[in-house]
N, C-alpha and C positions, 0 to 999 in steps of 0.2 A: 415652414420648417425654420427652426432656429439655426444659428451658425453651429456646425458640428464641433463637438469638443475636440475630436481627433479625426484627421483625414490622412490616409496613406494613399499615395498615388504611384503606381507602376514600380513597386519595390521589388528589387532583384538582389539576391545574395547567392554567390557561388562559392563552393568549397572544392578542393582538388578532386574529390571523388563523387561529388553530387551537387546539383543546383537545389539549394534548400528552398528558396523562394523565387518565383518567376513571374514578374509583371503583376504583383499583387496590389489591389486597391481595396480600401476598407474605410467606411465612415462610421463614427460612433457619436451619437447625440448626447447632450447633457441628460443625466438621469437615466440613461438607457443601460440595460444589462444585455450585452451582446456576446453571443457564444461564437467561439471559433472551433469548428468541428472538423475532424479528419483522423484517418488512421495513423498508427505509429509511423514516424518518419515523413509525415505529410508537410512538415515545415512550420507547424504551429508555434513551437517553443522558440525557434529562430526568429520568427516574426515578432513575438512578444519581447525578445531580448533587444531587437532593433528599436522598438518603441521605448524601452527602458534605458537605452544608451549603452548597453553592455556589448552590443555587436553593431558594427557599422555596415550599412547597405552599400552594395556596389553601384546601384542605380536607384532612382526614384526620389520622392520628396515626402516630407512630413509637415503637416500644418497643425498648429495647436490654437484652438479658439479663433480660427480664421487667419492666423499669422504663420508664415513659414519659420520653421525652427530646425536647427542642427543639434541634436542631442548627442553630445560627445561622450558622456559617461553617466552612470546612475546618479551621481550627485546632482548633475544638471537636471536630470529627470525629476528627482525629488523636489528640487527647487521650483519646478513648474507645477508640481502637485501630482506627480505620477508615482505610485508605489506598486511593488510587485512581490508576490509570494511565489517563489520558484518551486518546481516539482522536486528538484534536488536542492536541499537546503544550503544556504550560505551562512553557516554558523561556525564559530570557533569553539572546538570541543573543550578546551581548557578553561574557557571563561564561563561565568555564570550566565543565567538567563538575562538578568538585569544588565550585565556588562555588554552582552551581545546586542540587546535592544538599544542601549545607550550609544553605541557606535554609530547608529544610523539616524540619531536625532540631533537637534540643535545643541551646539557646544555650550550654550548658556545654562542648560539644565544640569543639575547635580545628579549623581548616582542615586542619592536618597529620593529625590523627586521622581526620577524615572521608576524606581522601585514601587513607590506609592501609585504611580500612574498605571503600571502593569497590573498591580493588585486590583485597582478600581476597574480597569478595562476588562480584566479577566472575569470579575464578578458580574459586570454589566452584561457581558455576552456569553456567560456560561462556559468559558474556556479555562478550566481549572489548571493553574500552573504555579509553581513556587519560584519567585524571582531569585532566590538564593541558590538554587540548584545548579551545579556545573552541567553544561550541556552534554558531556560524555555520559552522564548517568541517565539521560532521558531516552525513552523509547521513540520510535519513528513518529508515532501519533502525537506524542508530547512535543517533539521538535516542530511539528507542523503547527501546533497551537502557538508556539513562540513566534514563528514567522508571521502568522495571521495577526497576532497582537501587535507586533512591531509595525506592520503595515497600517493597522488601524490607528495607532498612536500618531501617525504623521498627518491625520485628517486629510486624506487624499481627495483630489478632484477626479482622478482616474485610478481605479484599483484593478490590477491585473492578477488574476488567480489561475495558476497552472495546476490542475488536478488537486483542488483544495480539500476534497472530501475523500480522497483515495484511502486514507487510513483513519477516518472518523466513523464513529458508530451512528446508527440511524438517529438516535436522540441528539447527538452532537450536530449532525447535519441539519436537523430541524432548527436548532438554535442558531446555527450559522446562517441559515436562510432568512430567519427573522432579522438578523443583523444586516444582511445584504439588501433585503427589501427596504429596510429603514434607511440605509445609506443611499439607495437609489431614489427614494422619495425625497431625500434632502438635496438631490441634484448631483450626487456622485455618479459618474459613469463607471461601469464595470465591464471588463473584458474577461470572459469566463471560458476556460478550457476544461472540458471534462469528457470522458468516454461514457458517462452514465446518462443515457439519453432521456430518461424520465426526469432527471434533475434539470437538464436543459429546457425541456418542455414546460416544467413548472416555473422556472426562474427567469428565463430569457424571453425577450420580445423581438429579438432579431438574431440571425445566425448567418455566418459566412462559412462555407464549406470549402476545405482545401483537399486536393488530391494530387500527390506528386509535386507539391510546391506551387500549384496553380489554383486559382479560384474556380470552382466548378459549379457553384450555386450560392444564391442568397435567398433566405426564406424567413418567415415567422414561425419558429418551432412550435408555438402554441396551436398552430393549425395543422401540424404534422403528426404522424404516428411514429412509434419506435421503428417500425418496419420501413417507412418512407425515409426517415433520417438515415437508417442503415444503408439503404440503397444509394442515397446521395453521397454518403461517406465512403463506402467500400464497393459500391456497384452491385451489391447483392445483400440479401438478408443472411445473418449468421445461421449456420446449421443448427437445428434443434438437437439438444442432447438426448441420448437414449440411456436412461438409468434403469437397468433391469435388476429386479430383485434376485438375489442368489444367496446360497448358504455360505457363511464364512467358514474358513478352515481353522487350523491350529493357531494358538496364540504365538505371535511373533515378538511383540513388545509387551512387557509387563512392568508396570511401575507400581511398587508396593510400599505404601506408608512412607513416602518420600518427604522427609523434613530437611530443609536446607536453609540455614540462616543467610541473610543477605550479605554480600561481600562489601558493600559500601552503605553509608548511612541513608542514601536515597533509594536503595533497592527495596525489594519486596521479599519477605520470608516465605518460602514454600512450606505449607502446613498440611502434612498428611495427604499428599497426592496419591491417588489410586487410579490406575488407568490400564486398560488392555486394548491392544490393536491386533486383530487376527488377519491371517492371510485372506486375501480376497474381499477386504472391506475398507471403506473410507471412514475414518473417525474425524469429526470436525470439532475444533475448540473455538468457541466464540468468547468475546469479552472486550471490555473497554481497555484501550491501550494503557499500559503501565500497571497492570494488576498481577504481574508475575509471569506473563508470557515469555519475556526475555530470559528470566532466570530458569524457567522450565526448559526452554529450547537449548540453553547453554548446557544444562545437565544431560539432555538427551543426545546432543551432538558430540559430547566428549570435551567441550571447552571448559567445563567445570567438572572436576573429578573428585570433589570432596565428599560426596554422598557415600553411605555404606555400600559395599560392593553388591549386596543382594537386593538393594532397593530398585535397581534397574536391571532387567533381564532381557536378553535378546536370544530367541530360540532356546530359552531355558538356561542360558549361560549368564553368569554374573558379569555385568558390563559397566557398572557405575564408575569404576576406577580406571576404565580404559579410555585412552585418548581418541581423537577423531580417526587416525589411521587404522588402528586395530578394528574399530567399528566398521569402517568402510570395507575392510577385509571380510567382515561378516555379512556384507551386503547392505549396510545402512548408508543411505545417501541423504543429503541435507541441503535445503535451499533457504538461506537466511533472509530476513526481511530487509537488511541493508545491502543494496546491490553493489555500490562502489565502496571498496575497502574491506568487506568481508566476503561478498559473493564473487567479486572480481577485483583484480589488481588494475587500477585505472590506466596505468601507462603501458601495460603489457598488451600484446595483440590477443585476439580471441583464441588462436591456436595454442599459444603458450598458457593462456588462462585455463585450458583443459588440464594442465598439470596439477592444478589445485586439488582435483578429485580423481584423477586417473592414476591408478597404481601401476599401470604398465607403460607409462610414458617414457621411462628411462630403461635402456637395454642393459644387459648383463655387463657390458664393457664400460658402462657409465655415461654413454652418449645419449643425448635426448633424441627421441625418434621424431624428428621434425616433420618429415614427409607424412608419417602416419597421423600426427597431430593435425597437420594442415587438412588432410583428407577428412578426418573426423569433424573438424570445425566446419568445413565446407558442407558436409552432410547435414549437420545441425542447422546451419544457415538456410539451406534449401528446405529441409523438412518443416522448420518452424517459421519460414518466410521472414527471416531476420534481414532487415535492411541495413547493410554494412558494406564497407569497401573491401570485402574479402576477409579471409582468415587472419590476415596480418593487421587488420584495423584495430587500433587501440580501443580498449573497453570504454574509455571516457569519451570517445568520439561518437558513440551510439546514443540515440535518444533513449530516455528512460524505459519506455515500453519495449523497444527492440533489445536492449540489454537484458531486461527481464525475460523475454522470450528465449534468449540465448542461454541464460543461466538455468532456467527451468528445463530447457531442451537438453542441456549438458547432463543434468542429473537423470532425466528420464532415459536418455540414450545409453546410460551406463547399466541399464537393466537391473535396477535395485530390487532387493527382496523386501526392504523396508524403506519407504520414502517419507521423510519428514519435511513438510513445506510450510514456510511462513509467508503469508500474503502472496499467494501464487499469481494473482492477476493485477497486482498493484500497478496502475498507470498504463495498462495496455488497452487497446481499442476493443470494440465489441467482437470483431471477428477473431482477433488473436485470443481474447479471453475464452471464447467458445472453443477454440482449438486446444488451448491449454487444459481446460476442464475436461474436454473430450479425451485428451491423452491420459489424464489422471484416471478417468474411468476405465480406459482401455488397460492401463496398468493393473488396476484393481481386478478387472475381469480376467487378466492373465495370472492372477494369484498373488500379486504384490500387496503387502499391507501398507496402507497410506494414512498418515496423520497430517491433517491440514489445520493450521492455526491462522485464522482470518478474522478481520473485523468487518468483512462483507457478509452480512447475514444472508443476502440473496444467494451468494455463492455457496455458502455452507448448506443451505436448503436444497441447492441444485445438485450437489455432488456427494453429500454425506449419506452414510447408512445409519450412523449413530452420531449424537452430538453431546458435547459437554459445554459448560460455561466455566471460565476461570474468573474469580473475583477475590481480590485481596489475598492472593497466594493460595486460595483454596479452590478445589475442583468439584463441581457439582456431580451428582450421579449422572450416568449416561441416559439419554432418552432416544428412542428410535425417531429418525427423521420424520416418518409418516405421522407420528403422534405429537410432534412438537409444533408450536405456533410461534409466530414472531413476537406476539405480546408476552408469551410465557418466557421466551428466551430473554426478552428485554428486561423482565422482572428479575430473572436470575442474574443478570449482569450487575445488579446492585447488591448481590450476595444473598438474596432471599430465595431459597429453594426448600422444598419440603423433603425432609428425611423421614421415610416411612419406618415405623417401628419394626423390629425384627419379627415379632409375632404378637398377636393380640391375645390377652388372657381369655380363657373360656368364660362365658357368662355364668354367673351364679346368682343366687338370691341376694347376696351382699354386694355383688359386682355385676350389675346388669350389662348387657351388650352395649357398646358405644353406638350412638346414633350415627347415621351416614355423615352428617355435617361435622361431627366431632372427629370421625375417622379421616375425613378429607383435610381437616386443619393440619393434622400431623404436628410436627415440631419444626419451627422455622430456624434454619441454621444461622 
């Protein structure tokens, strides 16, 4: 065996409410892709931040290429050759993509040189991004591309990836894996955190499993199954989802010929969106990030009220000009894709974050019902197995997956009549993902109308009754989940779907019937 690229010995990190890492040891060889696996709150992200220098361990030692090191900050980590892509992005919203990338690179480079490097690297790895765009105009998936490109431009010797594919399409994941395998073959070591077990089995040759901050196993994932990895991670296999066919009820949400021009130059115009969601059904919308999902969700949630009043109807009432509060009063609840900042106020405790969507949180006298909020928060924490220091724990203190569980739980607990969810299981472990999907199906079975926007095709196939694809601001026709295929949905993501003619002319001597092949061709949108 060669000298390990990275050695961690007996790493311990304590916080007031939890021991994040307890006596953790880990070895990573040169050119090895090493998975760190564990459920939400197991201590994975804390361990990666210790390696990257953004968190200091209380105990333990770090060796780099056989030499002891004390990595005091990310700048020192980058000087050694360590780069990291965080699950929660570290980007400045008001700066452009190029300016954000420039901040983490050598001071000898000009902004123009960095811009050219981004364009070249994006083209090389299939990570499409415009260097001139301000970060605040990007979707979550596009922000992740920026983080990955920034890390790749440092030519790292150790690349740490924390949930890198959580908002990437299957096609983008395939391209990223080509990149990572190439980096590994060139001697770059990779530490890979993901809850997608099939990715770990395909990509990684070693795996360290954490549970409750402690190492509970080391294995070669290529010799394991999804079931055995689940047992190592959470002590059991996730429960199988039961998706029973049932007849949908009345139309709850109707979007009719919605045309909405973009609000900024980097946005996407919504072009003739038509959509129905009925009581007792889950409708899924797939698509590559940045194709109008954000604009559509803003219009549906009431954050954008520019559309004609009749273009969005809830229970038959015109709702396009209503803000979020009146829509919530109608029973509409919403889970945004951005957890911190839109889904939760980072510095507020979980109980007070309930006030964002609870219309009954303030009494008639004007006082906040603190005790009631605390009880509700505690119920959600227990029901959804959220690992947090109680109802007063600040939202920013939770791991990404645990915060996601709380936000989704908050909206489900409100007993909505229409639930609109974006990326429902982004960054959550397999057990929690199964629970969230199960809760969504339970809502549907109870008569709730559910609209799910997700870049996880597997998820949409698991929970949807009908599916659409959004591409370049246009929405495909709906297709029943049972009739859809992954390859078909993948084609539709590029904007190519067949629009069937309204009716075929009757065959005559001058106009013979179309052949089967001609009928199937239809008209490509």
